[in-house]
Every structure is written in C-alpha cells, then in structure tokens.
C-alpha positions in Angstrom: -3.1 -17.9 -67.0 -2.4 -16.8 -63.8 -1.0 -13.7 -65.6 -4.2 -13.4 -67.2 -6.7 -14.2 -64.0 -4.2 -11.8 -61.7 -4.8 -9.1 -64.3 -8.5 -9.6 -64.5 -8.6 -9.1 -60.3 -9.1 -12.9 -59.6 -6.5 -14.0 -57.0 -4.8 -17.0 -58.6 -2.4 -19.9 -57.0 0.6 -20.5 -59.8 3.5 -18.5 -60.5 3.6 -15.6 -63.1 5.1 -16.9 -66.7 8.1 -14.5 -65.7 8.3 -17.0 -62.2 7.3 -20.1 -64.1 10.4 -19.9 -65.8 12.3 -22.1 -63.4 10.3 -25.2 -65.1 10.0 -24.6 -68.5 13.4 -22.9 -69.2 16.2 -25.4 -68.0 18.9 -23.3 -69.4 17.2 -19.7 -67.9 17.2 -21.8 -64.8 20.8 -22.2 -64.4 21.8 -19.1 -65.5 19.7 -17.7 -62.6 21.4 -19.6 -60.1 24.7 -19.0 -61.5 23.8 -14.9 -61.4 22.5 -14.9 -57.7 24.7 -17.5 -56.0 22.5 -20.0 -55.4 23.7 -23.3 -53.9 23.6 -26.8 -55.4 24.8 -25.6 -58.9 26.4 -28.4 -60.8 28.9 -27.8 -63.9 27.0 -26.8 -66.7 27.1 -25.4 -70.7 24.2 -23.7 -72.8 24.6 -24.5 -76.4 22.4 -23.5 -79.4 22.1 -24.9 -82.8 25.2 -22.8 -84.1 27.2 -23.8 -81.0 27.6 -27.4 -81.7 31.1 -27.6 -82.0 31.6 -26.4 -78.9 29.1 -28.6 -77.4 30.8 -31.4 -78.3 34.2 -29.7 -76.9 32.4 -29.2 -73.6 31.2 -32.9 -73.6 35.2 -34.2 -74.1 36.0 -31.1 -70.9 33.4 -32.7 -68.5 33.9 -36.2 -69.6 31.0 -37.9 -67.9 27.3 -35.6 -68.5 23.8 -35.5 -68.3 22.6 -34.0 -71.6 19.3 -32.1 -71.7 16.7 -30.3 -73.8 16.3 -26.6 -72.3 12.2 -26.7 -72.8 9.9 -29.0 -71.1 10.0 -33.0 -72.2 7.7 -34.7 -69.4 10.5 -35.9 -68.2 11.6 -38.2 -70.9 14.1 -35.8 -72.5 17.2 -36.2 -70.2 20.2 -38.9 -71.2 23.1 -39.6 -69.0 26.5 -41.2 -70.1 26.5 -44.7 -68.2 22.6 -45.4 -68.7 21.4 -44.3 -71.4 24.3 -43.0 -73.2 27.3 -45.4 -73.5 30.0 -43.3 -74.2 31.1 -39.5 -75.0 30.3 -40.2 -78.6 26.8 -41.3 -78.0 26.6 -38.2 -75.6 27.4 -35.9 -78.9 25.3 -37.5 -81.0 22.1 -37.0 -78.9 23.4 -33.3 -78.3 23.5 -32.9 -82.5 20.3 -33.9 -82.7 18.7 -32.2 -79.9 20.4 -28.5 -81.3 18.3 -29.7 -84.5 15.3 -27.9 -82.7 16.6 -26.9 -79.3 18.9 -25.1 -77.2 20.7 -27.5 -74.5 22.0 -27.7 -71.4 25.2 -29.9 -70.7 25.7 -30.9 -67.2 28.2 -33.1 -64.9 26.6 -36.5 -64.6 26.0 -36.4 -61.0 26.1 -39.5 -58.9 23.9 -39.7 -55.6 20.4 -40.1 -54.4 17.4 -38.5 -55.6 15.0 -36.3 -53.3 12.3 -34.6 -54.1 10.9 -31.7 -52.0 7.7 -29.6 -52.3 6.4 -26.4 -51.2 3.4 -24.2 -50.5 4.6 -20.7 -51.1 3.0 -17.5 -51.1 5.6 -15.1 -52.2 7.9 -15.0 -49.4 7.1 -17.5 -46.9 7.0 -21.5 -47.7 5.6 -24.4 -46.0 7.6 -27.6 -46.5 6.0 -31.0 -47.0 7.8 -34.4 -46.5 11.0 -35.4 -48.4 9.8 -38.0 -51.7 12.2 -40.2 -53.2 10.2 -40.8 -57.4 11.5 -43.4 -59.4 11.9 -42.5 -63.1 13.2 -45.7 -64.4 10.6 -47.9 -66.8 11.8 -51.3 -65.1 12.8 -52.8 -62.1 16.2 -52.2 -60.6 16.5 -48.8 -61.8 17.0 -49.9 -65.4 15.1 -48.8 -69.1 14.1 -45.9 -70.4 13.0 -42.7 -68.6 9.7 -42.0 -67.8 7.2 -39.3 -66.1 7.8 -41.4 -63.0 6.6 -45.1 -62.0 5.9 -44.6 -58.4 7.1 -42.8 -55.5 7.8 -43.2 -51.4 8.0 -41.2 -48.4 8.9 -42.5 -44.6 7.0 -41.2 -41.6 8.6 -37.7 -40.5 10.2 -35.6 -43.3 13.1 -37.4 -44.0 13.6 -40.8 -46.2 15.5 -43.8 -44.6 18.9 -42.8 -46.5 18.8 -38.8 -45.4 20.3 -36.8 -42.5 18.6 -33.6 -41.2 21.3 -31.4 -42.9 19.8 -33.0 -46.4 16.5 -31.4 -45.7 17.6 -27.9 -43.8 19.8 -27.6 -47.1 17.0 -28.5 -49.8 14.8 -26.1 -47.8 17.2 -23.2 -47.8 18.2 -23.2 -51.3 14.2 -23.3 -52.1 14.2 -20.1 -49.9 16.6 -18.4 -51.7 14.8 -18.9 -55.0 11.9 -17.6 -54.1 13.8 -14.2 -53.1 15.9 -14.2 -55.7 12.9 -14.7 -58.3 11.2 -11.5 -56.7 14.2 -9.5 -56.9 14.8 -10.4 -60.7 11.4 -10.3 -62.2 9.7 -8.3 -59.7 7.2 -11.2 -59.3 6.7 -12.4 -56.5 6.6 -16.5 -56.5 3.2 -17.7 -55.6 1.9 -20.9 -55.8 3.8 -24.8 -55.4 7.4 -25.2 -55.8 9.3 -28.4 -56.5 12.8 -28.8 -55.8 14.5 -32.1 -57.7 17.6 -32.9 -55.4 20.7 -35.1 -55.3 22.6 -35.5 -52.2 26.2 -36.3 -53.6 29.8 -36.6 -51.9 30.2 -32.9 -53.4 27.0 -31.8 -51.3 23.6 -31.1 -52.2 23.0 -30.2 -55.8 19.6 -29.3 -58.2 18.4 -31.4 -60.6 15.5 -29.2 -61.7 12.7 -27.1 -60.0 9.1 -27.0 -61.5 6.6 -24.8 -60.9 4.1 -27.6 -60.0 3.4 -30.8 -57.6 5.3 -33.7 -58.6 3.7 -36.8 -60.6 3.6 -38.7 -58.7 5.3 -37.2 -55.4 2.0 -35.3 -55.2 0.3 -38.7 -54.2 2.4 -39.3 -51.3 2.1 -35.9 -49.6 -1.6 -34.7 -50.3 -3.0 -37.7 -48.3 -1.0 -36.7 -45.3 -2.0 -33.0 -44.9 -4.0 -32.5 -41.9 -4.3 -28.9 -42.7 -7.3 -27.8 -45.0 -6.2 -27.1 -48.2 -8.6 -23.9 -48.4 -6.9 -22.2 -45.4 -3.4 -22.8 -47.1 -5.2 -21.7 -50.4 -6.4 -18.1 -48.4 -3.2 -17.8 -46.7 -1.3 -18.0 -50.3 -3.5 -15.1 -51.8 -3.1 -13.0 -48.8 0.9 -13.8 -48.2 -0.2 -15.1 -44.5 1.1 -18.5 -45.0 2.9 -18.1 -41.7 0.2 -17.8 -39.6 -0.7 -21.4 -40.9 0.1 -24.3 -39.4 0.5 -26.5 -42.3 1.0 -29.9 -40.5 1.2 -33.3 -42.2 0.6 -37.1 -40.5 3.9 -38.9 -39.6 3.1 -41.5 -41.7 4.7 -43.7 -44.7 3.3 -43.8 -47.9 4.0 -46.3 -51.0 2.4 -45.0 -54.4 3.2 -47.3 -57.5 1.6 -46.6 -61.1 0.6 -49.0 -63.6 1.5 -48.4 -67.4 0.3 -49.6 -70.5 2.7 -52.6 -71.2 5.3 -51.4 -73.3 5.7 -47.8 -71.6 7.2 -45.5 -72.7 8.4 -46.5 -75.7 6.1 -48.6 -77.7 2.6 -48.4 -75.3 -0.3 -50.9 -75.9 -3.1 -47.6 -76.5 -6.9 -48.4 -76.3 -7.1 -51.2 -74.4 -9.5 -51.8 -71.7 -8.5 -52.5 -68.0 -10.7 -53.8 -64.8 -10.6 -52.2 -61.6 -11.6 -54.4 -58.3 -11.7 -54.1 -54.8 -8.4 -51.9 -53.4 -8.5 -52.6 -50.1 -7.1 -49.7 -48.1 -5.2 -48.2 -51.2 -6.5 -45.4 -52.6 -6.8 -45.4 -56.6 -5.4 -41.7 -59.0 -6.6 -42.7 -62.1 -4.4 -41.0 -64.6 -4.1 -40.9 -68.8 -6.8 -43.1 -69.1 -10.4 -42.4 -71.0 -14.0 -44.2 -70.2 -16.5 -45.4 -73.0 -19.8 -46.8 -72.4 -18.9 -47.6 -68.9 -15.6 -49.3 -69.8 -12.2 -47.3 -68.5 -9.1 -47.8 -71.4 -5.8 -46.8 -71.4 -4.3 -44.1 -73.5 -0.8 -45.1 -73.9 0.2 -43.0 -70.8 0.4 -44.0 -67.3 -2.9 -45.2 -66.4 -3.6 -45.6 -62.7 -2.0 -45.2 -59.3 -2.0 -47.0 -56.1 -1.3 -45.2 -52.8 -0.8 -47.3 -49.7 -0.7 -45.1 -46.0 0.7 -46.7 -42.9 2.9 -46.3 -39.9 6.3 -47.9 -42.5 7.5 -47.9 -45.7 7.2 -51.9 -45.6 3.6 -52.0 -44.7 2.6 -49.2 -46.9 4.4 -51.3 -49.7 2.2 -54.1 -49.2 -1.0 -52.2 -49.5 -0.3 -50.6 -52.4 0.9 -54.2 -54.1 -2.2 -55.9 -53.2 -4.6 -52.9 -54.7 -2.3 -53.4 -57.8 -3.0 -57.3 -58.2 -6.6 -56.2 -58.6 -6.2 -54.0 -61.5 -6.2 -56.0 -64.6 -5.5 -55.3 -68.2 -2.2 -55.4 -70.4 -0.2 -53.4 -67.8 2.8 -53.7 -66.2 4.8 -51.6 -63.0 7.2 -51.6 -61.0 7.2 -54.5 -57.9 10.4 -53.1 -56.4 9.2 -49.7 -55.5 9.1 -49.4 -51.5 10.2 -52.6 -51.3 13.4 -53.2 -48.2 15.7 -54.7 -50.8 15.8 -51.3 -52.8 15.3 -49.1 -49.9 18.4 -50.8 -48.5 20.1 -50.4 -51.8 19.6 -46.5 -51.2 20.8 -46.6 -47.9 24.2 -48.4 -48.4 24.9 -46.6 -51.6 24.3 -42.9 -49.7 26.5 -44.2 -46.4 29.2 -45.3 -49.5 29.2 -41.8 -50.7 29.5 -40.0 -47.2 32.1 -42.1 -46.3 
C-alpha cells in the first residue's frame, strides 16, 4: 500500500515493501542483522523443506530452542522448549510440521524479561515511546498457549520496573542501526512505525522481532500518553523533519487488559453477545467484535481492551480491573497483569539474571 501511494504522489506513513520485510520475513530479518553486524542477534539457523534433517541436527546442537515460522502468524506460531515443546523430540516434530509449508527459523531459547519499544521514524530520525511489557500467554502466571497479547503495562517514565537505563539506550541504538542499514541495503528509507521486541538476558539485550507497525496491545499504553499533536508528528515524518518536533509522553503508568472469548485462543466462543457497562476512568477499545441490531458480538479473537492510567502501575491496574468487571458475557481475562505480585516476580527474575 505504501508503495502504491508513494508512486501516486501521496505521502504515506508506513514502510515500503522492501523495508517492511523486517516484519513479514523472520528469516530475512535474521540474515539482515547478521550481514550488518547489528547487535542483539541470537544464535539461529534457517531451513527449508528440503533441509529437515539439517533442522533436526541444529536442534540437537543448540539443545534448547525456539521454533518459528518465517512468515506472519499473529504471534501464535512460535513454540519454545520448556513451554509448548517439552523436549527436543517435540521441537523436531514441530519443525517438521512447519517445514511442510514454510521456511522456518530455529533459534536459541532466550531466557529473560521481554520489553517492547516503539518509535516514530521519518527515514533518518527516531522518536521513541516509553517501554512496555506485553503478556503473550493466555493464562495467569504466564501459562498456556501464545496469543496475540492478553495485556500490557508501562511505568511512569520510560523504563519498566526491572529495567536499567542502559537497557533502554541499547535497544534504541539497535533500532537506529536497523533504520540506517535498511536504507543502505534496500535504498528505501524506513518511514513509519518501528516496533522492537527485545529480551533482557544474562548475555545482554537480544532482539526477538521487529514489526513495521505499532504493537497490539502495546499501542494502547503509549498513545493515550502522547502529549504532542499526532498530526504534527505525521507531517514531520512525511517531510523528514521529525528531529524538529518535541515528541512528549505524559509521565504516567498505564495497564491494558484484554477480555477474550472463553476458550481463546484454541477453541473460542464465537458470535456470543457481550454487554459493556460503566467504564469509570478507564478507556475502552473494541477489537474483534461486530454489531448487529444494537448488540455487540464476539468473533472468536480478542474482544475488547480496557486501559487504566494513573501515577503508578498499581493504581492504573485497579482502574482497568474495575472496568473489566462491567463487561459481561462469556469472556475471560488475565487478572494478574499489572498486579504487584507479577511485577515483583519480573524484578526478582531480572535481578537474578544480572547477578
């Protein structure tokens, strides 16, 4: 779409196809990072359907792996050992299953805490948003299958409670390097939103993935905090003058929680009516629902999200949770997102990794 609009002389906020490969081709992205010596690259291997034996051998060599389809899967195609894959045999079986239809990426299974950082990009300059942490697992305690994201939070300021300043700085440097190298390699300037998902490990910060768009749910944490007029930001992105705009975010904490159809993601209830009551101080975002004769129905994917905003994560969580209790229907949500118990678990985990 961005290519077509630009060719028609219409400025577009979104990378062209060559630059957007960062998101839709994981194999290309890993090779791109390798070619350009970009920091944060985990050990990886790329395999096609003729290389099943080689893929199995690589799993034996790494020992503890994540297996990923190279293409887009809505955040649900990745499986890792110790979670969805109990052992190497299960990893090999999943790799073989994926290889029937796609190229796969096999990577070392990274242990640490995940962080999302998003940025406006005009091709040369990046304006960064506060760090956010998403929760991919369907069930409380980070259990169950992967989803598109069950909720997310950010703290007041730019860092999450378990981060240090150098974590954020290194992530920004990686994203800046990606934008520079995209231009050098493809001759296309990366203009649009760049989403970086990172993991903080004992071996430093590593890249999980890049997306050529905002994250869902992470965008719902940061855009409500944006103080700068987004039209000014968009205009600057089209004229490559983003460095002249003071992109500011309120120093507030937010907690976003999704309500999803019962049984999501594996066997979700579909076409079920839901009823939304008083949201209090929370912001409501509808997602995968439809309306018929004044009634809102589920589709089988994430139904609606609520966002609480306050001076602290704990206060924001209470606002979001209070709103969730007023959404009625065959729905489920993760009660633990934004709760102090889970956040302290993240802090303790990161402290143990840092030694």
